[in-house]
Backbone and ligand atoms as CSV (ligand in chain L), in Angstrom:
chain,resi,resn,atom,element,x,y,z
A,1,UNK,N,N,0.902,-1.033,-0.027
A,1,UNK,CA,C,0.029,-0.078,-0.111
A,1,UNK,C,C,0.876,1.055,-0.060
A,2,UNK,N,N,0.575,2.183,-0.908
A,2,UNK,CA,C,1.305,3.374,-0.956
A,2,UNK,C,C,0.999,4.289,0.351
A,3,UNK,N,N,1.757,5.332,0.394
A,3,UNK,CA,C,1.677,6.264,1.671
A,3,UNK,C,C,0.229,7.099,1.419
A,4,UNK,N,N,-0.072,7.202,-0.004
A,4,UNK,CA,C,-1.047,7.963,-0.379
A,4,UNK,C,C,-2.262,7.278,0.127
A,5,UNK,N,N,-2.317,5.854,-0.330
A,5,UNK,CA,C,-3.496,5.168,0.315
A,5,UNK,C,C,-3.631,5.214,1.737
A,6,UNK,N,N,-2.407,5.131,2.499
A,6,UNK,CA,C,-2.603,5.290,3.825
A,6,UNK,C,C,-3.319,6.520,4.539
A,7,UNK,N,N,-2.922,7.596,3.624
A,7,UNK,CA,C,-3.435,8.979,4.012
A,7,UNK,C,C,-4.919,8.985,3.539
A,8,UNK,N,N,-5.406,8.457,2.512
A,8,UNK,CA,C,-6.741,8.617,2.230
A,8,UNK,C,C,-7.526,7.575,3.232
A,9,UNK,N,N,-6.896,6.592,3.548
A,9,UNK,CA,C,-7.718,5.574,4.290
A,9,UNK,C,C,-7.880,6.136,5.870
A,10,UNK,N,N,-6.998,7.036,6.173
A,10,UNK,CA,C,-7.084,7.648,7.554
A,10,UNK,C,C,-8.077,8.964,7.422
A,11,UNK,N,N,-8.156,9.541,6.107
A,11,UNK,CA,C,-9.197,10.576,6.014
A,11,UNK,C,C,-10.459,9.880,6.193
A,12,UNK,N,N,-10.737,8.875,5.546
A,12,UNK,CA,C,-12.024,8.190,5.588
A,12,UNK,C,C,-12.541,7.711,6.914
A,13,UNK,N,N,-11.378,7.196,7.685
A,13,UNK,CA,C,-11.658,6.710,9.114
A,13,UNK,C,C,-11.968,7.810,9.801
A,14,UNK,N,N,-11.178,8.985,9.516
A,14,UNK,CA,C,-11.584,10.171,10.423
A,14,UNK,C,C,-13.069,10.681,10.332
A,15,UNK,N,N,-13.340,10.677,9.024
A,15,UNK,CA,C,-14.984,11.127,8.667
A,15,UNK,C,C,-15.867,9.999,9.151
A,16,UNK,N,N,-15.588,8.957,9.074
A,16,UNK,CA,C,-16.442,7.810,9.421
A,16,UNK,C,C,-16.733,7.817,11.076
A,17,UNK,N,N,-15.656,8.062,11.715
A,17,UNK,CA,C,-15.667,8.051,13.213
A,17,UNK,C,C,-15.980,9.360,13.892
A,18,UNK,N,N,-15.714,10.354,13.182
A,18,UNK,CA,C,-16.236,11.733,13.650
A,18,UNK,C,C,-16.824,12.655,12.544
A,19,UNK,N,N,-17.984,12.117,12.206
A,19,UNK,CA,C,-18.631,12.606,11.137
A,19,UNK,C,C,-18.962,14.245,11.436
A,20,UNK,N,N,-18.789,15.005,10.173
A,20,UNK,CA,C,-19.155,16.244,10.336
A,20,UNK,C,C,-20.562,16.768,9.842
A,21,UNK,N,N,-21.174,17.648,10.505
A,21,UNK,CA,C,-22.446,18.003,10.116
A,21,UNK,C,C,-23.520,17.082,10.150
A,22,UNK,N,N,-23.388,16.342,11.551
A,22,UNK,CA,C,-24.362,15.252,11.462
A,22,UNK,C,C,-25.493,15.855,12.127
A,23,UNK,N,N,-26.780,15.476,11.918
A,23,UNK,CA,C,-28.003,15.926,12.586
A,23,UNK,C,C,-28.872,16.243,11.410
A,24,UNK,N,N,-29.850,17.149,11.881
A,24,UNK,CA,C,-31.177,17.498,11.146
A,24,UNK,C,C,-31.206,19.247,11.212
A,25,UNK,N,N,-31.524,19.682,9.849
A,25,UNK,CA,C,-31.816,21.102,9.797
A,25,UNK,C,C,-33.289,21.256,10.021
A,26,UNK,N,N,-33.465,21.794,11.135
A,26,UNK,CA,C,-35.154,21.768,11.533
A,26,UNK,C,C,-35.813,22.868,10.423
A,27,UNK,N,N,-36.952,22.336,10.074
A,27,UNK,CA,C,-37.761,23.115,9.376
A,27,UNK,C,C,-37.471,23.017,7.868
A,28,UNK,N,N,-36.649,22.092,7.324
A,28,UNK,CA,C,-36.327,21.935,6.030
A,28,UNK,C,C,-37.356,21.276,5.335
A,29,UNK,N,N,-38.029,21.872,4.141
A,29,UNK,CA,C,-39.155,21.332,3.430
A,29,UNK,C,C,-38.633,20.242,2.277
A,30,UNK,N,N,-37.127,20.368,2.148
A,30,UNK,CA,C,-36.792,19.493,1.094
A,30,UNK,C,C,-35.883,18.392,1.586
A,31,UNK,N,N,-36.181,17.754,2.657
A,31,UNK,CA,C,-35.585,16.583,3.302
A,31,UNK,C,C,-35.758,15.465,2.306
A,32,UNK,N,N,-34.426,14.733,2.135
A,32,UNK,CA,C,-34.318,13.712,1.431
A,32,UNK,C,C,-34.133,12.497,2.138
A,33,UNK,N,N,-34.618,11.413,1.782
A,33,UNK,CA,C,-34.247,9.975,2.329
A,33,UNK,C,C,-33.863,8.957,1.110
A,34,UNK,N,N,-32.711,8.426,1.217
A,34,UNK,CA,C,-32.424,7.647,0.024
A,34,UNK,C,C,-31.643,6.336,0.778
A,35,UNK,N,N,-31.665,5.289,0.003
A,35,UNK,CA,C,-31.254,4.100,0.355
A,35,UNK,C,C,-30.545,3.344,-0.866
A,36,UNK,N,N,-29.277,2.817,-0.338
A,36,UNK,CA,C,-28.476,2.176,-1.456
A,36,UNK,C,C,-28.953,0.590,-1.265
A,37,UNK,N,N,-29.725,0.069,-2.062
A,37,UNK,CA,C,-30.225,-1.299,-1.744
A,37,UNK,C,C,-29.152,-2.375,-1.846
A,38,UNK,N,N,-27.898,-1.983,-2.650
A,38,UNK,CA,C,-26.862,-3.128,-2.900
A,38,UNK,C,C,-26.049,-3.195,-1.422
A,39,UNK,N,N,-26.193,-2.241,-0.564
A,39,UNK,CA,C,-25.305,-2.272,0.526
A,39,UNK,C,C,-26.192,-2.238,1.738
A,40,UNK,N,N,-27.459,-1.595,1.847
A,40,UNK,CA,C,-28.200,-1.395,2.740
A,40,UNK,C,C,-27.769,0.308,3.355
A,41,UNK,N,N,-27.240,0.999,2.835
A,41,UNK,CA,C,-26.599,2.197,3.560
A,41,UNK,C,C,-27.966,3.166,3.434
A,42,UNK,N,N,-28.060,4.001,4.231
A,42,UNK,CA,C,-29.085,4.881,4.130
A,42,UNK,C,C,-28.718,6.346,4.568
A,43,UNK,N,N,-29.381,7.278,4.232
A,43,UNK,CA,C,-29.027,8.738,4.307
A,43,UNK,C,C,-30.288,9.545,4.413
A,44,UNK,N,N,-30.539,10.557,5.411
A,44,UNK,CA,C,-31.529,11.232,5.610
A,44,UNK,C,C,-30.745,12.860,5.475
A,45,UNK,N,N,-31.030,13.603,4.607
A,45,UNK,CA,C,-30.344,14.698,4.564
A,45,UNK,C,C,-31.288,15.911,4.426
A,46,UNK,N,N,-30.964,16.912,5.166
A,46,UNK,CA,C,-31.635,18.255,5.221
A,46,UNK,C,C,-30.539,19.320,5.013
A,47,UNK,N,N,-31.036,20.427,4.433
A,47,UNK,CA,C,-30.093,21.594,4.265
A,47,UNK,C,C,-31.153,22.744,4.225
A,48,UNK,N,N,-30.356,23.993,4.213
A,48,UNK,CA,C,-30.994,25.348,4.291
A,48,UNK,C,C,-30.295,26.234,3.240
A,49,UNK,N,N,-30.822,27.001,2.344
A,49,UNK,CA,C,-30.444,27.885,1.521
A,49,UNK,C,C,-30.562,29.153,2.182
A,50,UNK,N,N,-29.489,29.990,2.094
A,50,UNK,CA,C,-29.487,31.492,2.370
A,50,UNK,C,C,-30.087,32.258,1.355
A,51,UNK,N,N,-30.502,33.481,1.602
A,51,UNK,CA,C,-31.056,34.432,0.565
A,51,UNK,C,C,-30.551,34.455,-0.676
A,52,UNK,N,N,-29.042,34.320,-0.852
A,52,UNK,CA,C,-28.279,34.329,-1.884
A,52,UNK,C,C,-28.181,32.987,-2.516
A,53,UNK,N,N,-28.922,31.962,-2.125
A,53,UNK,CA,C,-28.995,30.689,-2.761
A,53,UNK,C,C,-27.836,30.053,-2.491
A,54,UNK,N,N,-27.004,30.204,-1.422
A,54,UNK,CA,C,-26.003,29.415,-0.898
A,54,UNK,C,C,-26.309,28.453,0.024
A,55,UNK,N,N,-25.636,27.225,0.091
A,55,UNK,CA,C,-25.958,26.387,1.195
A,55,UNK,C,C,-25.534,26.887,2.584
A,56,UNK,N,N,-26.420,27.277,3.444
A,56,UNK,CA,C,-25.999,27.687,4.567
A,56,UNK,C,C,-25.713,26.779,5.656
A,57,UNK,N,N,-26.620,25.596,5.555
A,57,UNK,CA,C,-26.386,24.662,6.606
A,57,UNK,C,C,-26.971,23.415,5.742
A,58,UNK,N,N,-26.203,22.182,5.966
A,58,UNK,CA,C,-26.501,21.090,5.580
A,58,UNK,C,C,-26.037,19.838,6.462
A,59,UNK,N,N,-26.920,18.895,6.847
A,59,UNK,CA,C,-26.757,17.936,7.931
A,59,UNK,C,C,-27.306,16.735,7.535
A,60,UNK,N,N,-26.746,15.648,7.815
A,60,UNK,CA,C,-27.181,14.290,7.596
A,60,UNK,C,C,-27.330,13.295,8.686
A,61,UNK,N,N,-28.265,12.335,8.580
A,61,UNK,CA,C,-28.070,11.214,9.543
A,61,UNK,C,C,-27.995,10.012,8.640
A,62,UNK,N,N,-27.678,8.805,9.150
A,62,UNK,CA,C,-27.457,7.702,8.178
A,62,UNK,C,C,-26.793,6.674,8.832
A,63,UNK,N,N,-26.897,5.455,8.167
A,63,UNK,CA,C,-26.536,4.314,8.669
A,63,UNK,C,C,-25.673,3.487,7.412
A,64,UNK,N,N,-24.728,2.911,7.833
A,64,UNK,CA,C,-24.133,2.021,6.614
A,64,UNK,C,C,-22.724,1.749,6.568
A,65,UNK,N,N,-22.201,1.454,5.629
A,65,UNK,CA,C,-20.769,1.027,5.473
A,65,UNK,C,C,-20.095,2.412,5.751
A,66,UNK,N,N,-18.724,2.336,5.805
A,66,UNK,CA,C,-17.756,3.451,6.240
A,66,UNK,C,C,-17.892,4.374,4.910
A,67,UNK,N,N,-17.736,3.570,3.812
A,67,UNK,CA,C,-17.692,4.495,2.596
A,67,UNK,C,C,-18.879,5.365,2.549
A,68,UNK,N,N,-19.898,5.027,2.683
A,68,UNK,CA,C,-21.062,5.525,2.635
A,68,UNK,C,C,-21.372,6.819,3.784
A,69,UNK,N,N,-20.888,6.614,4.789
A,69,UNK,CA,C,-20.823,7.594,5.830
A,69,UNK,C,C,-19.797,8.787,5.756
A,70,UNK,N,N,-18.710,8.143,5.375
A,70,UNK,CA,C,-17.515,8.963,5.134
A,70,UNK,C,C,-17.714,10.026,3.946
A,71,UNK,N,N,-18.223,9.458,3.061
A,71,UNK,CA,C,-18.722,10.225,1.831
A,71,UNK,C,C,-19.778,11.217,2.086
A,72,UNK,N,N,-20.759,10.944,3.022
A,72,UNK,CA,C,-21.862,11.966,3.382
A,72,UNK,C,C,-20.982,13.164,4.292
A,73,UNK,N,N,-20.227,12.780,5.014
A,73,UNK,CA,C,-19.412,13.729,5.952
A,73,UNK,C,C,-18.642,14.668,5.099
A,74,UNK,N,N,-17.931,13.903,4.045
A,74,UNK,CA,C,-17.159,14.628,3.286
A,74,UNK,C,C,-17.858,15.821,2.294
A,75,UNK,N,N,-19.076,15.280,1.934
A,75,UNK,CA,C,-19.755,15.871,0.982
A,75,UNK,C,C,-20.720,17.269,1.690
A,76,UNK,N,N,-20.849,16.916,3.193
A,76,UNK,CA,C,-21.612,18.162,3.789
A,76,UNK,C,C,-20.239,19.312,3.919
A,77,UNK,N,N,-19.048,18.953,4.173
A,77,UNK,CA,C,-18.058,19.922,4.280
A,77,UNK,C,C,-17.620,20.659,3.004
A,78,UNK,N,N,-17.808,19.890,2.052
A,78,UNK,CA,C,-17.525,20.291,0.663
A,78,UNK,C,C,-18.195,21.353,0.062
A,79,UNK,N,N,-19.538,21.260,0.356
A,79,UNK,CA,C,-20.631,21.965,-0.059
A,79,UNK,C,C,-21.216,23.077,0.576
A,80,UNK,N,N,-20.914,23.030,1.852
A,80,UNK,CA,C,-21.463,24.111,2.851
A,80,UNK,C,C,-20.803,25.400,2.187
A,81,UNK,N,N,-21.767,26.574,2.112
A,81,UNK,CA,C,-21.194,27.716,1.866
A,81,UNK,C,C,-21.203,28.005,0.298
A,82,UNK,N,N,-21.460,26.940,-0.465
A,82,UNK,CA,C,-21.259,26.978,-1.989
A,82,UNK,C,C,-22.941,27.335,-2.488
A,83,UNK,N,N,-22.742,28.157,-3.569
A,83,UNK,CA,C,-24.089,28.304,-4.189
A,83,UNK,C,C,-24.636,26.849,-4.651
A,84,UNK,N,N,-26.166,26.677,-4.747
A,84,UNK,CA,C,-26.520,25.553,-5.142
A,84,UNK,C,C,-25.897,24.967,-6.415
A,85,UNK,N,N,-26.005,25.959,-7.474
A,85,UNK,CA,C,-25.417,25.321,-8.872
A,85,UNK,C,C,-24.156,24.848,-8.704
A,86,UNK,N,N,-23.248,25.441,-7.899
A,86,UNK,CA,C,-21.831,25.100,-7.845
A,86,UNK,C,C,-21.716,23.740,-7.126
A,87,UNK,N,N,-22.616,23.449,-6.131
A,87,UNK,CA,C,-22.622,22.253,-5.413
A,87,UNK,C,C,-23.108,21.115,-6.389
A,88,UNK,N,N,-24.081,21.431,-7.224
A,88,UNK,CA,C,-24.735,20.402,-8.153
A,88,UNK,C,C,-23.503,20.023,-9.006
A,89,UNK,N,N,-22.771,21.066,-9.612
A,89,UNK,CA,C,-21.502,20.791,-10.412
A,89,UNK,C,C,-20.494,19.940,-9.895
A,90,UNK,N,N,-20.459,20.194,-8.497
A,90,UNK,CA,C,-19.317,19.408,-7.752
A,90,UNK,C,C,-20.017,18.075,-7.721
A,91,UNK,N,N,-21.276,17.790,-7.412
A,91,UNK,CA,C,-21.535,16.458,-7.323
A,91,UNK,C,C,-21.527,15.869,-8.482
A,92,UNK,N,N,-21.584,16.326,-9.644
A,92,UNK,CA,C,-21.626,15.625,-11.044
A,92,UNK,C,C,-20.267,15.363,-11.400
A,93,UNK,N,N,-19.231,16.289,-10.966
A,93,UNK,CA,C,-17.847,16.039,-11.084
A,93,UNK,C,C,-17.354,14.704,-10.460
A,94,UNK,N,N,-17.981,14.776,-9.155
A,94,UNK,CA,C,-17.455,13.502,-8.157
A,94,UNK,C,C,-18.096,12.451,-8.874
A,95,UNK,N,N,-19.433,12.358,-9.210
A,95,UNK,CA,C,-19.813,11.053,-9.880
A,95,UNK,C,C,-19.094,10.702,-11.017
A,96,UNK,N,N,-18.850,11.495,-11.992
A,96,UNK,CA,C,-17.919,11.411,-13.136
A,96,UNK,C,C,-16.685,10.855,-12.825
A,97,UNK,N,N,-16.209,11.561,-11.986
A,97,UNK,CA,C,-14.881,10.725,-11.275
A,97,UNK,C,C,-14.846,9.334,-10.875
A,98,UNK,N,N,-15.925,8.912,-10.324
A,98,UNK,CA,C,-16.257,7.682,-9.855
A,98,UNK,C,C,-16.370,6.571,-11.007
A,99,UNK,N,N,-16.913,7.186,-12.088
A,99,UNK,CA,C,-17.242,6.518,-13.458
A,99,UNK,C,C,-15.849,6.303,-14.236
A,100,UNK,N,N,-14.806,7.146,-13.780
A,100,UNK,CA,C,-13.582,7.266,-14.471
A,100,UNK,C,C,-13.517,8.254,-15.600
A,101,UNK,N,N,-14.349,9.242,-15.678
A,101,UNK,CA,C,-14.809,10.044,-16.726
A,101,UNK,C,C,-14.280,11.442,-16.521
A,102,UNK,N,N,-13.696,11.684,-15.204
A,102,UNK,CA,C,-13.099,13.100,-14.953
A,102,UNK,C,C,-12.177,12.735,-13.848
A,103,UNK,N,N,-11.573,13.793,-13.505
A,103,UNK,CA,C,-10.449,14.108,-12.513
A,103,UNK,C,C,-11.052,15.057,-11.497
A,104,UNK,N,N,-10.555,14.905,-10.215
A,104,UNK,CA,C,-11.117,15.993,-9.119
A,104,UNK,C,C,-10.077,17.112,-9.304
A,105,UNK,N,N,-10.384,18.268,-8.931
A,105,UNK,CA,C,-9.379,19.474,-9.061
A,105,UNK,C,C,-8.945,19.732,-7.492
A,106,UNK,N,N,-7.384,20.149,-7.639
A,106,UNK,CA,C,-6.926,20.219,-6.052
A,106,UNK,C,C,-7.441,20.901,-5.115
A,107,UNK,N,N,-8.495,21.676,-5.536
A,107,UNK,CA,C,-9.148,22.394,-4.260
A,107,UNK,C,C,-10.507,21.571,-3.790
A,108,UNK,N,N,-10.621,20.435,-4.525
A,108,UNK,CA,C,-11.634,19.446,-4.117
A,108,UNK,C,C,-11.377,18.764,-2.844
A,109,UNK,N,N,-10.146,18.899,-2.169
A,109,UNK,CA,C,-9.685,18.432,-0.868
A,109,UNK,C,C,-9.995,16.989,-0.337
A,110,UNK,N,N,-10.681,16.732,0.609
A,110,UNK,CA,C,-10.867,15.377,1.129
A,110,UNK,C,C,-11.729,14.330,0.000
A,111,UNK,N,N,-12.376,15.026,-0.981
A,111,UNK,CA,C,-12.855,14.317,-2.138
A,111,UNK,C,C,-12.003,13.175,-2.645
A,112,UNK,N,N,-10.665,13.597,-2.702
A,112,UNK,CA,C,-9.618,12.864,-3.334
A,112,UNK,C,C,-9.486,11.513,-2.556
A,113,UNK,N,N,-9.897,11.487,-1.383
A,113,UNK,CA,C,-9.843,10.162,-0.439
A,113,UNK,C,C,-10.873,9.282,-0.980
A,114,UNK,N,N,-11.854,9.516,-1.555
A,114,UNK,CA,C,-12.590,8.423,-2.350
A,114,UNK,C,C,-12.427,8.137,-3.511
A,115,UNK,N,N,-11.364,8.751,-4.140
A,115,UNK,CA,C,-10.836,8.285,-5.668
A,115,UNK,C,C,-10.676,6.812,-5.727
A,116,UNK,N,N,-10.233,6.185,-4.739
A,116,UNK,CA,C,-9.745,4.710,-4.816
A,116,UNK,C,C,-11.090,3.781,-4.949
A,117,UNK,N,N,-12.264,4.446,-4.621
A,117,UNK,CA,C,-13.388,3.678,-4.652
A,117,UNK,C,C,-13.764,3.152,-6.246
A,118,UNK,N,N,-13.304,4.062,-7.127
A,118,UNK,CA,C,-13.722,3.692,-8.426
A,118,UNK,C,C,-13.011,2.209,-8.889
A,119,UNK,N,N,-12.133,1.818,-8.183
A,119,UNK,CA,C,-11.688,0.460,-8.466
A,119,UNK,C,C,-12.526,-0.494,-7.972
A,120,UNK,N,N,-13.590,-0.407,-7.329
A,120,UNK,CA,C,-14.653,-1.340,-6.608
A,120,UNK,C,C,-16.074,-0.891,-7.167
A,121,UNK,N,N,-16.312,-1.144,-8.343
A,121,UNK,CA,C,-17.595,-0.682,-8.942
A,121,UNK,C,C,-18.838,-1.052,-7.946
A,122,UNK,N,N,-18.592,-2.047,-7.261
A,122,UNK,CA,C,-19.737,-2.369,-6.344
A,122,UNK,C,C,-19.953,-1.332,-5.163
A,123,UNK,N,N,-18.866,-0.668,-4.863
A,123,UNK,CA,C,-18.990,0.404,-3.613
A,123,UNK,C,C,-19.460,1.499,-4.247
A,124,UNK,N,N,-19.283,1.923,-5.557
A,124,UNK,CA,C,-19.716,3.305,-6.064
A,124,UNK,C,C,-20.792,3.838,-5.515
A,125,UNK,N,N,-21.864,3.029,-5.674
A,125,UNK,CA,C,-23.220,3.304,-5.003
A,125,UNK,C,C,-23.190,3.877,-3.454
A,126,UNK,N,N,-22.034,3.307,-2.770
A,126,UNK,CA,C,-22.103,3.805,-1.454
A,126,UNK,C,C,-21.658,5.166,-1.407
A,127,UNK,N,N,-20.615,5.396,-2.215
A,127,UNK,CA,C,-20.113,6.706,-2.293
A,127,UNK,C,C,-20.730,7.806,-2.901
A,128,UNK,N,N,-21.605,7.393,-3.720
A,128,UNK,CA,C,-22.571,8.620,-4.550
A,128,UNK,C,C,-24.026,8.791,-3.868
A,129,UNK,N,N,-24.327,7.770,-2.781
A,129,UNK,CA,C,-25.491,7.960,-2.210
A,129,UNK,C,C,-25.945,9.226,-1.727
A,130,UNK,N,N,-24.789,9.978,-0.733
A,130,UNK,CA,C,-25.001,11.075,-0.202
A,130,UNK,C,C,-25.158,12.254,-1.127
A,131,UNK,N,N,-24.369,12.144,-2.332
A,131,UNK,CA,C,-24.363,13.199,-3.496
A,131,UNK,C,C,-25.736,13.165,-4.263
A,132,UNK,N,N,-26.291,12.054,-4.374
A,132,UNK,CA,C,-27.613,11.951,-5.074
A,132,UNK,C,C,-28.601,12.671,-4.226
A,133,UNK,N,N,-28.418,12.336,-2.861
A,133,UNK,CA,C,-29.378,13.091,-1.773
A,133,UNK,C,C,-29.380,14.458,-1.753
A,134,UNK,N,N,-28.015,14.983,-1.964
A,134,UNK,CA,C,-27.780,16.335,-2.076
A,134,UNK,C,C,-28.493,17.080,-3.363
A,135,UNK,N,N,-28.385,16.206,-4.524
A,135,UNK,CA,C,-28.834,16.776,-5.716
A,135,UNK,C,C,-30.321,16.964,-5.622
A,136,UNK,N,N,-30.848,15.821,-5.191
A,136,UNK,CA,C,-32.364,15.721,-5.080
A,136,UNK,C,C,-32.866,16.973,-4.148
A,137,UNK,N,N,-32.221,17.206,-2.964
A,137,UNK,CA,C,-32.615,18.141,-1.771
A,137,UNK,C,C,-32.518,19.459,-2.699
A,138,UNK,N,N,-31.435,19.775,-3.386
A,138,UNK,CA,C,-31.297,21.021,-3.744
A,138,UNK,C,C,-32.257,21.386,-5.118
A,139,UNK,N,N,-32.578,20.209,-5.746
A,139,UNK,CA,C,-33.691,20.425,-6.739
A,139,UNK,C,C,-34.883,20.891,-6.230
A,140,UNK,N,N,-35.345,20.147,-4.966
A,140,UNK,CA,C,-36.473,20.610,-4.400
A,140,UNK,C,C,-36.288,22.050,-3.716
A,141,UNK,N,N,-35.169,22.314,-3.141
A,141,UNK,CA,C,-35.064,23.679,-2.609
A,141,UNK,C,C,-35.044,24.887,-3.474
A,142,UNK,N,N,-34.590,24.691,-4.695
A,142,UNK,CA,C,-34.471,25.581,-5.739
A,142,UNK,C,C,-35.623,25.673,-6.784
A,143,UNK,N,N,-36.388,24.607,-6.545
A,143,UNK,CA,C,-37.629,24.608,-7.422
A,143,UNK,C,C,-37.171,24.085,-8.727
A,144,UNK,N,N,-35.989,23.248,-8.980
A,144,UNK,CA,C,-35.678,22.642,-10.163
A,144,UNK,C,C,-34.558,23.374,-10.714
A,145,UNK,N,N,-34.241,24.362,-10.300
A,145,UNK,CA,C,-33.305,25.286,-10.985
A,145,UNK,C,C,-31.813,24.779,-10.865
A,146,UNK,N,N,-31.579,23.851,-9.907
A,146,UNK,CA,C,-30.184,23.373,-9.664
A,146,UNK,C,C,-30.130,22.021,-9.887
A,147,UNK,N,N,-31.094,21.419,-10.522
A,147,UNK,CA,C,-31.153,20.105,-10.746
A,147,UNK,C,C,-30.157,19.334,-11.673
A,148,UNK,N,N,-29.564,18.134,-11.331
A,148,UNK,CA,C,-28.449,17.498,-11.970
A,148,UNK,C,C,-29.316,16.206,-12.392
A,149,UNK,N,N,-28.228,15.533,-12.973
A,149,UNK,CA,C,-28.329,14.222,-13.419
A,149,UNK,C,C,-28.441,13.085,-12.321
A,150,UNK,N,N,-29.416,12.116,-12.616
A,150,UNK,CA,C,-29.488,11.033,-11.646
A,150,UNK,C,C,-28.377,9.976,-11.808
A,151,UNK,N,N,-27.999,9.271,-10.811
A,151,UNK,CA,C,-27.030,8.094,-11.235
A,151,UNK,C,C,-25.731,8.172,-10.496
L,1,ZN,ZN,ZN,-22.117,0.780,1.402
């Protein structure tokens, strides 16, 4: 195992054991519940946009494998403070990366820790669960203006 693998493993473990933004945003009308049937992972995602359309608050609850939960934690940190459209673009880039169709940018930070997942196609759905939930919640919160592709 390379030292980079070790580093990424440590990042994932850190997010799994100390998840960021865990909980519920009260009063959110765009709450999303998704499940990954192939692994049993679940996520309950809530968020709040500010007046400028930025993600002011985003929180998740969930259960499942370490990849699904670490990915949810990393996602909330990555999109908090971003305009909805930018968050959707990031979700699309992340999912394209897992399909082997795109590379992450240096500023994508901890997302890089999930790059190794693309070598395990059966786990890709674990990693994308939270991001699909994000896109769904944003589509509802923005009335469809920030809608992204499924998958
Ligand atoms: Zn899983």
